[in-house]
C-alpha atoms as one frame of an Amber mdcrd trajectory, in Angstrom:
protein
   0.193  19.547 -62.901   2.911  16.671 -63.682   5.186  18.985 -61.583   1.641
  18.865 -58.579   1.295  15.160 -58.972   5.308  14.045 -58.725   5.370  15.919
 -55.611   2.133  14.634 -54.119   3.145  11.281 -54.819   6.855  11.937 -53.328
   4.494  12.981 -49.775   2.528  10.341 -49.736   4.509   7.779 -50.544   7.104
   9.158 -48.053   4.454   9.290 -45.362   3.677   5.619 -45.885   6.826   4.770
 -45.721   7.126   6.495 -42.085   4.038   5.366 -41.175   5.952   1.275 -41.588
   9.078   3.002 -40.083   7.297   3.816 -37.540   5.227   0.078 -36.479   8.490
  -1.617 -37.254  10.750   0.871 -34.510   8.222   0.620 -32.133   7.510  -2.990
 -31.820  11.166  -3.055 -32.172  11.764  -0.262 -29.005   8.864  -2.371 -27.034
  10.828  -5.868 -27.924  14.160  -4.142 -26.492  12.516  -2.597 -23.369  10.733
  -5.846 -22.252  14.187  -7.347 -22.598  15.755  -4.675 -20.149  12.986  -5.074
 -18.015  13.797  -8.936 -17.501  17.172  -8.238 -16.795  15.930  -5.564 -13.753
  12.919  -7.328 -12.062  15.683 -10.718 -12.155  18.405  -9.025 -10.327  16.210
  -7.401  -8.153  15.307 -10.526  -6.026  18.327 -10.891  -4.891  19.390  -7.919
  -2.530  15.801  -8.776  -1.253  16.794 -12.186  -0.522  20.338 -11.069   0.776
  19.286  -8.894   3.407  17.496 -12.022   5.122  20.571 -13.750   5.459  21.373
 -14.729   8.998  24.632 -15.045   7.781  25.473 -11.411   6.852  23.856 -10.119
  10.452  25.907 -12.413  12.026  29.142 -11.422  10.021  28.488  -7.688  10.199
  27.589  -7.369  13.849  30.553  -9.903  14.615  32.899  -9.011  11.788  34.719
 -12.306  12.978  37.902 -13.408  10.421  36.439 -16.745  10.163  32.277 -15.412
   9.190  34.422 -12.911   7.023  35.805 -15.545   5.025  33.283 -17.661   4.594
  30.838 -14.797   3.577  32.987 -14.186   0.474  33.189 -17.036  -0.623  29.528
 -17.372  -0.701  28.930 -13.790  -2.442  31.671 -15.451  -5.239  29.909 -18.351
  -5.668  25.969 -16.355  -6.024  27.602 -13.784  -8.529  29.106 -16.461 -10.413
  25.728 -18.174 -10.875  23.624 -14.994 -10.948  25.388 -13.452 -13.279  26.161
 -10.109 -10.864  28.781  -8.543 -11.984  29.843  -7.826  -8.123  27.876  -8.411
  -4.875  29.501  -7.240  -1.189  28.519  -5.591   1.709  28.755  -2.147   3.502
  28.704  -2.085   7.295  26.795   0.813   9.419  30.355   3.366   7.912  30.610
   2.872   4.467  33.276   0.480   4.650  32.755  -2.591   1.836  33.588  -5.630
   4.359  32.867  -8.793   2.185  32.503  -8.768  -1.374  32.416 -11.272  -4.144
  35.650  -9.966  -5.958  37.477  -9.699  -2.218  40.273 -12.027  -4.028  41.345
  -9.855  -7.547  43.519  -6.717  -7.491  40.095  -4.729  -8.380  38.342  -5.965
  -4.880  36.094  -3.585  -3.799  37.049  -4.558   0.704  38.423  -2.117   2.037
  37.235   0.772  -0.096  34.050   3.471   1.638  31.376   3.435  -0.370  29.630
   5.947   2.413  29.299   8.754  -0.155  27.490   7.153  -2.643  23.437   7.213
  -3.171  23.041   3.675  -2.952  24.475   4.106   0.395  23.183   6.148   2.591
  19.394   5.790   0.765  19.645   2.136   1.745  20.815   2.443   4.722  18.048
   5.351   5.831  15.398   4.254   4.345  16.005   0.331   3.511  16.639   0.047
  -0.395  17.905   2.456  -3.051  19.054   1.957  -7.529  21.150   4.271  -8.323
  23.474   3.866 -11.984  26.759   5.813 -11.586  29.896   4.388 -13.121  32.599
   2.522 -10.567  34.891   4.291  -8.098  37.258   1.427  -7.979  36.679  -0.729
 -11.110  35.581   2.261 -13.386  32.696   0.310 -15.002  29.529   1.651 -15.021
  26.729  -0.466 -13.710  23.397  -0.255 -11.757  23.627  -0.638  -7.878  20.803
  -2.386  -6.021  21.081  -2.058  -2.766  18.776  -2.915   0.556  19.550  -2.434
   4.038  20.279  -5.429   6.623  18.473  -4.979  10.038  19.492  -7.322  13.789
  16.892  -9.260  14.711  15.929  -5.984  16.949  15.629  -3.828  14.048  18.555
  -1.903  13.894  20.589  -1.447  10.281  23.578  -3.145  11.058  24.543  -2.330
   6.747  23.489  -2.625   3.466  23.714  -5.608   0.782  24.848  -4.225  -2.879
  24.619  -5.514  -6.175  26.318  -4.798  -9.036  24.171  -5.240 -12.336  26.074
  -3.887 -15.930  24.929  -4.539 -19.102  27.454  -5.281 -21.290  25.508  -8.120
 -23.487  22.053  -6.084 -23.762  24.307  -3.443 -24.891  26.248  -5.644 -27.840
  22.658  -6.871 -29.233  21.097  -3.760 -29.124  24.698  -2.329 -31.637  24.399
  -5.268 -33.513  20.184  -4.813 -33.932  21.584  -1.871 -36.595  19.138   1.314
 -34.545  20.766   3.460 -32.402  19.319   1.932 -29.392  20.409   4.111 -25.322
  18.519   4.921 -22.110  18.444   8.437 -20.524  18.031   9.285 -16.643  15.401
  11.854 -15.485  18.383  14.228 -16.448  18.387  13.577 -20.430  22.105  11.706
 -19.214  22.745   8.715 -22.099  23.247   5.801 -19.267  22.513   2.371 -20.909
  23.599   2.886 -25.047  24.266   0.635 -28.277  26.852   3.750 -29.088  29.651
   4.147 -26.582  30.500   7.215 -27.580  27.203   9.011 -26.404  27.497   7.294
 -22.677  27.058   9.773 -20.312  26.203  12.552 -22.659  23.028  14.045 -21.970
  20.015  15.075 -24.575  20.448  18.642 -23.824  21.892  21.126 -21.485  21.678
  20.994 -17.498  21.004  23.568 -15.497  24.174  24.861 -13.927  22.804  24.091
 -10.352  22.573  20.559 -11.435  24.697  20.055 -12.611  27.388  20.679 -10.033
  25.222  18.650  -8.244  25.557  15.682 -10.035  29.792  16.265 -10.594  29.843
  16.459  -7.325  28.619  12.741  -6.504  31.254  11.724  -8.864  28.090   9.754
 -10.355  29.518   9.130 -13.440  33.401   9.987 -12.533  34.767  13.033 -14.813
  32.665  12.558 -18.024  31.675  16.060 -19.716  28.292  15.627 -19.334  27.661
  17.538 -22.838  24.629  17.111 -25.230  25.266  14.528 -27.661  25.398  15.444
 -31.256  21.594  15.158 -32.062  19.272  17.612 -34.154  15.458  17.744 -34.923
  14.326  18.162 -38.647  10.710  17.470 -38.641   7.674  16.211 -37.618   5.727
  13.353 -39.590   2.100  12.849 -38.510   3.483  13.171 -35.279   6.626  11.292
 -35.622   9.865  12.607 -35.062  12.849  13.017 -37.726  16.075  13.811 -35.561
  19.378  13.478 -37.510  22.688  12.787 -36.428  26.350  13.142 -37.653  27.772
  10.155 -35.540  29.630   8.051 -38.138  29.459  10.258 -40.694  32.699  11.618
 -42.592  33.927  14.882 -43.345  31.614  16.629 -45.283  29.387  13.863 -45.517
  25.385  14.638 -45.035  23.849  13.827 -40.959  21.841  10.733 -41.439  18.236
  10.784 -40.907  17.026   8.626 -38.276  12.510   7.624 -36.984  13.232   8.079
 -33.208  10.889   6.913 -30.558  10.711   6.837 -26.782   9.432   4.817 -23.924
   9.038   5.420 -20.554  10.933   2.239 -18.751   8.125   1.170 -15.854   9.360
   0.979 -12.468  12.152   3.731 -13.183  12.852   6.955 -14.170  14.770   6.150
 -17.368  13.173   5.999 -20.956  14.537   4.058 -23.959  15.262   5.566 -27.366
  15.422   4.161 -29.977  16.756   5.751 -33.266  16.082   3.733 -36.330  18.269
   4.770 -39.732  15.228   6.607 -42.282  17.472   7.928 -44.780  16.655   4.192
 -46.976  12.893   4.005 -46.419  12.524   8.394 -47.604  14.276   7.964 -50.769
  12.933   4.407 -51.690   9.117   6.363 -51.146   9.870   9.268 -52.675  11.268
   7.368 -56.015   8.183   5.496 -55.815   6.014   8.269 -55.670   7.303   9.748
 -58.745   7.116   6.516 -60.417   3.666   5.685 -59.903   2.538   9.837 -61.021
   4.910   9.569 -64.204   3.487   6.431 -65.031   0.075   7.338 -64.866   1.069
  11.182 -65.965   2.595  10.460 -69.331  -0.129   8.647 -70.874  -3.058  11.243
 -70.753  -0.363  13.576 -71.829   0.720  11.564 -74.659  -3.482  11.144 -75.197
  -3.632  14.967 -75.095  -1.479  15.971 -77.566  -2.354  13.358 -79.793  -5.539
  14.713 -79.593  -4.372  18.335 -80.311  -2.292  16.826 -83.298  -5.185  15.284
 -85.056  -7.277  18.486 -84.584  -4.367  20.858 -86.173  -3.475  17.886 -88.893
  -6.490  17.048 -91.225  -4.310  15.918 -94.206  -2.436  13.955 -92.137  -4.948
  12.383 -90.220  -4.641   8.651 -91.151  -0.546   8.665 -91.025  -0.381  10.642
 -87.819  -3.301   8.740 -86.458  -1.341   5.301 -86.869   1.828   6.812 -85.858
  -0.042   7.943 -82.613  -1.644   4.968 -81.835   1.462   2.860 -82.015   3.208
   5.122 -79.685   0.638   5.577 -77.330   0.716   1.360 -77.504   4.477   1.164
 -77.248   4.400   3.846 -74.417   1.358   2.528 -72.806   2.941  -1.511 -73.257
   6.259   0.037 -71.765   4.012   2.167 -68.770   2.154  -1.124 -67.971   5.466
  -3.646 -67.941   7.197  -1.177 -65.363   3.296  -1.000 -63.368   3.710  -4.023
 -63.282   6.821  -5.300 -61.988   6.051  -2.445 -59.014   3.215  -3.872 -58.185
   5.394  -7.601 -57.918   7.764  -5.892 -56.007   4.970  -4.369 -54.204   3.225
  -7.988 -53.623   6.608 -10.069 -53.030   6.942  -6.962 -50.066   3.931  -7.918
 -48.726   4.107 -11.530 -49.261   7.287 -11.435 -46.900   5.533  -8.971 -43.837
   3.192 -10.954 -43.645   5.685 -14.231 -43.462   7.580 -12.728 -40.972   4.221
 -11.709 -38.739   3.265 -15.620 -38.953   6.771 -16.723 -37.968   5.947 -13.904
 -35.085   2.764 -15.249 -34.355   3.989 -19.125 -34.327   7.302 -18.210 -32.214
   5.056 -16.689 -29.270   2.626 -19.329 -29.734   5.605 -21.589 -29.007   6.707
 -19.433 -25.687   3.202 -19.770 -24.414   2.771 -23.747 -24.812   6.559 -23.955
 -23.287   5.279 -21.934 -20.580   2.335 -24.636 -20.241   4.109 -27.238 -20.356
   6.563 -25.894 -17.762   2.933 -24.692 -15.181   1.697 -28.467 -16.340   4.937
 -30.314 -14.749   5.301 -28.341 -12.253   1.392 -29.518 -10.773   1.716 -32.969
 -11.912   4.822 -33.410 -10.002   2.901 -31.985  -6.707   0.072 -34.355  -7.150
   2.484 -36.555  -7.510   4.006 -35.546  -3.770   1.298 -34.272  -1.846  -0.798
 -38.227  -2.596   1.553 -40.082  -1.469   0.715 -39.772   2.716  -2.283 -39.648
   2.307  -2.054 -43.228  -0.613   0.844 -44.703   2.544  -2.387 -44.157   5.522
  -4.663 -45.633   3.072  -2.488 -48.667   2.675  -1.712 -48.744   6.901  -5.378
 -49.155   7.244  -5.834 -51.448   4.888  -3.617 -54.153   6.146  -4.320 -53.628
   9.246  -8.856 -54.466   8.993  -7.493 -57.110   6.695  -5.845 -58.005   9.879
  -8.789 -57.355  11.830 -11.004 -59.445   9.675  -8.911 -62.124   9.896  -9.716
 -62.161  13.570 -13.104 -61.920  13.360 -12.917 -57.986  14.814 -15.207 -57.017
  11.782 -16.452 -53.718  14.049 -12.727 -52.470  14.098 -12.023 -53.425  10.192
 -15.374 -51.815   9.670 -13.815 -47.910  11.581 -10.617 -48.338   9.605 -12.352
 -48.768   6.361 -14.963 -45.355   6.693 -10.991 -44.291   7.742  -9.941 -45.075
   4.439 -13.472 -43.705   2.593 -11.998 -40.163   4.421  -9.178 -40.163   3.069
 -10.002 -40.990  -0.213 -12.673 -38.339   0.521  -9.558 -36.023   1.082  -6.910
 -36.912  -2.121 -10.036 -35.749  -3.590  -9.731 -32.574  -2.387  -6.104 -31.616
  -2.391  -5.894 -33.088  -6.345  -9.351 -30.918  -6.557  -7.237 -27.814  -4.821
  -4.294 -28.024  -7.194  -6.487 -28.388  -9.924  -8.389 -25.630  -8.485  -4.839
 -23.679  -7.967  -3.773 -24.194 -11.770  -7.536 -23.823 -13.499  -7.907 -20.270
 -11.449  -5.247 -19.391  -9.964  -5.223 -17.406  -6.447  -7.121 -20.026  -3.388
  -9.433 -17.196  -1.852  -8.390 -17.364   2.297 -10.255 -17.630   4.872 -10.633
 -18.336   8.611  -8.575 -21.812   9.493  -7.757 -22.868  13.165  -4.548 -23.897
  13.856  -5.399 -26.558  16.330  -7.754 -27.844  13.671  -4.794 -27.929  10.938
  -2.818 -30.043  13.510  -5.008 -33.047  14.209  -5.791 -32.440  10.214  -1.961
 -33.561   9.471  -1.534 -35.744  12.292  -4.395 -37.805  11.039  -3.195 -38.288
   7.537   0.500 -38.393   9.393  -0.429 -41.690  11.427   0.384 -44.564  10.105
   3.585 -42.794   9.989   3.382 -41.787  13.717   2.808 -45.501  14.005   4.587
 -46.437  17.548   6.208 -42.964  18.065   3.539 -40.351  19.186   4.821 -40.756
  22.750   7.961 -39.457  20.573   5.575 -35.796  19.361   5.316 -33.445  21.950
   2.211 -30.639  20.871   2.056 -27.298  22.773  -1.226 -25.346  24.681  -2.590
 -24.169  21.032  -5.621 -22.898  22.064  -9.114 -23.770  19.885  -9.890 -20.965
  18.938  -6.669 -19.333  17.276  -7.375 -18.819  13.603  -5.193 -18.009   9.771
  -6.416 -16.295   6.715  -5.566 -19.440   4.787  -7.164 -22.728   3.769  -7.278
 -26.009   5.359  -6.197 -28.702   3.388  -3.125 -26.066   1.735  -2.244 -25.197
   5.095  -2.349 -29.246   6.228  -0.404 -30.057   3.926   2.346 -28.010   4.700
   2.216 -29.043   8.197   2.592 -32.449   6.821   5.843 -31.477   4.365   7.372
 -30.783   7.407   6.493 -33.358  10.060   7.331 -35.677   7.230  11.340 -34.093
   7.262  11.730 -33.793  11.042  10.051 -37.794  11.221  13.299 -38.521   8.638
  15.103 -36.751  10.660  14.823 -38.358  13.630  14.374 -41.503  11.988  17.227
 -44.114  13.220  17.945 -42.288  17.021  16.428 -43.279  20.208  16.155 -40.046
  21.867  15.861 -37.412  19.053  11.832 -35.958  19.510   9.057 -33.883  17.926
   7.608 -30.872  18.729   4.975 -28.339  17.359   4.774 -25.177  19.284   3.077
 -21.760  19.067   6.201 -19.167  19.387   4.418 -15.616  18.676   0.841 -15.097
  19.301   0.176 -11.363  18.482  -2.893  -9.227  17.334  -1.194  -9.628  13.816
   0.256 -12.574  13.153   0.436 -15.941  14.331   4.107 -17.904  14.268   3.852
 -22.082  14.479   7.130 -24.146  15.140   7.932 -27.529  14.251  11.115 -28.316
  15.614  12.937 -31.886  15.546  16.495 -32.640  17.698  17.971 -34.630  15.196
  21.267 -33.829  12.866  20.274 -30.673  11.929  20.638 -29.574   7.542  23.923
 -29.570   5.963  25.177 -26.902   4.433  24.288 -28.562   0.751  21.278 -29.098
   1.488  21.039 -25.643   3.552  22.362 -23.219   0.923  19.271 -24.540  -1.805
  16.746 -25.768   0.673  13.729 -24.158  -1.378  15.081 -24.341  -4.907  12.702
 -26.844  -6.935  13.932 -30.649  -7.271  17.003 -30.003  -4.438  16.984 -32.724
  -2.376  19.378 -35.145  -0.294  16.384 -38.117  -0.269  17.055 -41.287  -2.538
  13.876 -40.689  -4.880  12.858 -37.194  -3.189  11.299 -34.904  -5.492  12.710
 -31.720  -4.042   8.651 -30.211  -3.768   7.939 -30.401  -0.956   9.724 -27.184
   1.376   8.690 -25.239  -2.293   5.258 -25.955  -2.314   4.983 -25.247   1.166
   6.654 -22.183   0.930   4.190 -20.882  -1.777   1.660 -22.386   0.115   2.535
 -19.916   3.397   3.750 -17.404   1.155  -0.170 -17.198  -1.679  -1.836 -16.415
   1.800   0.993 -13.123   3.119   2.738 -15.535   5.659   6.512 -16.404   6.016
   8.595 -19.825   6.180  11.798 -19.556   7.804  14.309 -22.160   8.910  17.076
 -22.554  11.422  19.217 -25.615  11.904  22.023 -26.580  13.859  24.101 -29.813
  14.890  21.591 -29.982  17.649  17.966 -30.043  15.322  15.857 -28.018  13.022
  13.160 -25.716  12.953  10.971 -24.485  10.419   9.008 -20.961  11.568   5.850
 -20.413  10.022   4.145 -17.487   9.906   0.491 -16.826   9.103  -1.615 -13.307
   9.748  -4.325 -14.084  12.546  -8.143 -13.813  11.460  -8.959 -13.012  14.738
  -7.728 -12.060  18.313
């Protein structure tokens, strides 16, 4: 019975240890997966933005040496600022014509990548992703590619971003757990164990293996299985052993295995947590508990049997047995107390860790909330600036009319001031509603009405300059999906910038008109004939808090672009020495 109890105790406490280890490992795996997804999501936006850059299309079309040199410098700066391993542009025949590493010995310029899947798939379908070993750098990484098209939609080439995961792999190595990512073939791509890179979880069928090797995706890697063996399962949880790091003749190291899928990819994240120590600790804990309870019971039974067979020495034997029992009970009680104290200390440590984790999570949520509130506050200050300035102008005019005894006109101005205060309340209400509820419901809005509302708010700014403003023929029945006040905010920001662009230039003008009117979309343009935007401003035009104006917040164009994007539209800019044109593309609400 004692042996059976010891065996049962070992298994019970080993299972408990595995359960705790499983929870910790799964939590760690989820955190590592979240970090991997953050790196992937951050990198995927760059090819999409670059594919719309007119500099790339122009360079691919003409291949002018000056344009190529300018593009090389631009890609080099982007790679340095975004921490991308490399950014390069490939023309339609697979030849790289510009790269961020153009001035290095291992430059990609002049290399042909027509054999790469990320080039052929992106050129054919628009975008592609492929993890491979670099043919020039001999360094592995994830290649994110996007097709570059001309204005007519004809494919010109492909822009490629290479992302390497050295920092992520280094953090995995320091975690003490064997962590790696495999693709759909079971090939190890990203790993904290360098010796496992480009090994496999299982044997790949010969035909698929030949295709992979012919593609040179992983260079000359052998693509052989990594040294991992399945041992046993505990209530559905997998235990595996690996010989990596073990000395000759030493036993294999046992690990707890956890596998999670990586959303948006065909990858899988694997975490192997060392389990030998936890299993041994659980087994010894089970033995201690069973022996501590079983030995006093056995001693008591022996004592009773001894008394029944030794009547003559009953009293002496009883006293000796009682003393022995008390000594053993005291010792076992002390051992149990120490074991209890150790368990309580471990429980307290786990609770403290949970509390610290919750605190960190709350701090992150609070930091995110403060950042959002800061943007909303800055947006409110920026957006009510024009109505307040207009109110001041009408108030000064009303005072002048009252001094001249023209009470009727002054009354009209006061009525306009009241309308503007309602407009300010509506703007702040819209921004508060945006912060509290998120996305505003789109509704049909008349383009002409939105333009009239924006010009009404800027009436004081256009004082004496309406002859420099040209409004094209815009039918009253042309409507788009959006929200009127928010579309007026977009127009106010663009008109405000246009006014400041032509300030001090006598012959400069501003025009508003429809550039395109299709059954599905409407292109509304706001143009000026000012000096255009300098390069340093144009490159950072939609970056928050970047401005060339003294006292400006740098939020106007950012807010305008976000509003247009929210309703499924686009905001584009074309600038040069002869002026600047902003094009607002919105979905049409009626035909």
